[in-house]
C-alpha positions as CSV (number, residue, x, y, z in Angstrom):
1,M,0.8,-3.2,13.3
2,I,-1.4,-0.2,13.4
3,K,-4.6,-0.8,11.4
4,K,-7.3,1.9,10.8
5,S,-10.3,1.7,8.5
6,F,-11.6,4.8,6.8
7,E,-14.5,5.4,4.5
8,R,-12.4,5.0,1.3
9,Y,-9.3,3.1,2.4
10,L,-7.6,0.9,4.9
11,Y,-4.5,2.4,6.6
12,L,-1.7,0.0,7.8
13,K,1.5,0.9,9.6
14,P,3.6,-2.2,10.1
15,E,6.2,-2.4,12.8
16,T,9.7,-3.7,12.1
17,P,10.3,-6.0,10.3
18,V,7.6,-4.9,7.8
19,H,7.4,-8.2,5.9
20,K,6.7,-10.2,9.1
21,D,3.7,-7.9,9.9
22,L,2.3,-8.1,6.4
23,E,3.0,-11.8,5.7
24,G,-0.2,-13.3,7.1
25,F,-2.4,-10.2,6.8
26,F,-3.2,-10.5,3.1
27,T,-4.2,-14.1,2.6
28,E,-6.4,-15.6,-0.1
29,E,-9.3,-15.6,2.4
30,V,-9.2,-11.9,2.9
31,A,-11.6,-10.1,0.5
32,L,-9.9,-7.0,-0.8
33,E,-12.7,-4.6,-1.5
34,I,-11.0,-1.3,-0.6
35,D,-7.9,0.7,-1.4
36,V,-5.0,0.2,0.9
37,I,-2.3,2.7,2.2
38,I,0.7,1.1,3.8
39,D,2.9,3.6,5.8
40,V,6.6,2.6,6.0
41,L,7.9,6.0,7.0
42,N,9.6,4.4,10.0
43,Q,11.7,2.3,7.7
44,S,14.9,3.7,6.1
45,A,15.2,1.0,3.5
46,L,12.9,-2.0,2.7
47,S,14.3,-5.5,2.5
48,E,14.0,-7.7,-0.5
49,A,11.5,-9.9,1.4
50,T,9.4,-6.8,2.1
51,L,9.4,-5.7,-1.5
52,I,8.3,-9.2,-2.6
53,I,5.4,-9.2,-0.2
54,L,4.4,-5.6,-1.2
55,N,4.4,-6.6,-4.8
56,E,2.3,-9.6,-4.1
57,I,-0.2,-7.5,-2.1
58,H,-0.2,-4.9,-4.9
59,L,-1.1,-7.5,-7.5
60,R,-3.9,-8.9,-5.4
61,I,-5.4,-5.5,-4.8
62,Q,-5.0,-4.4,-8.4
63,K,-6.7,-7.6,-9.6
64,A,-9.6,-6.8,-7.3
65,G,-9.9,-3.3,-9.0
66,F,-8.4,-1.2,-6.2
67,C,-5.0,0.3,-5.5
68,L,-2.2,0.1,-3.0
69,V,-0.2,3.2,-2.0
70,I,3.0,3.1,-0.1
71,I,4.0,6.1,2.1
72,K,7.8,6.4,2.0
73,S,9.7,9.6,2.5
74,N,13.1,8.5,1.3
75,L,12.4,7.9,-2.4
76,T,16.1,7.8,-3.5
77,D,15.8,4.0,-4.0
78,V,12.3,4.3,-5.7
79,F,13.5,2.3,-8.7
80,N,13.7,-0.8,-6.5
81,Y,9.9,-0.6,-6.1
82,K,9.0,-1.2,-9.7
83,N,5.2,-1.2,-10.0
84,L,4.5,0.2,-6.5
85,V,3.0,3.6,-6.0
86,C,5.3,5.4,-3.5
87,I,4.2,8.8,-2.1
88,P,6.0,10.8,0.6
89,T,3.1,11.9,2.8
90,L,-0.3,10.6,4.1
91,Q,-2.1,13.6,2.7
92,E,-0.7,12.9,-0.8
93,A,-1.6,9.2,-0.4
94,E,-5.2,10.2,0.5
95,D,-5.3,12.5,-2.5
96,Y,-4.1,9.7,-4.8
97,I,-6.8,7.4,-3.4
98,E,-9.4,10.1,-4.0
99,M,-8.3,10.5,-7.7
100,E,-8.4,6.7,-8.2
101,F,-11.9,6.6,-6.7
102,I,-13.1,9.3,-9.0
103,Q,-11.6,7.5,-12.0
104,R,-13.3,4.3,-11.1
105,D,-16.5,6.1,-10.6
106,L,-16.3,7.7,-14.0
107,G,-15.3,4.3,-15.6
108,I,-11.9,5.5,-16.7
C-alpha cells in the first residue's frame, strides 16, 4: 500500500485486493485525527468485503470529526457506496477536503 502524509490529509493507495490492505490499517488503536483519501483508481469494481471495510473506516473517521474521500473514476456503480464520498480525481478530493476543513474551522 502506498501511504503519504500531507498537511491536511492522509493519502492511501491500496494494492489489490483492497480490503486485505485496509483490514489491519484502521484498528481501534489508531488515532484518527486527520482526513483520509483512499485512491482506488486501479480497481474496476470494489468487492462487497471492500465496501464493508470502507464503510467501517468511514464511520470511525466521521465519529472522530473528520472525513473519508474515495477516489474512483468509474462511478456507474456509485449507488453501491451508500454513505461514501466518491470523487473521480485527486485534485477534486483535495478540494473536497479543503472545503470540509473550512467548514470545521467556521463551526458549520
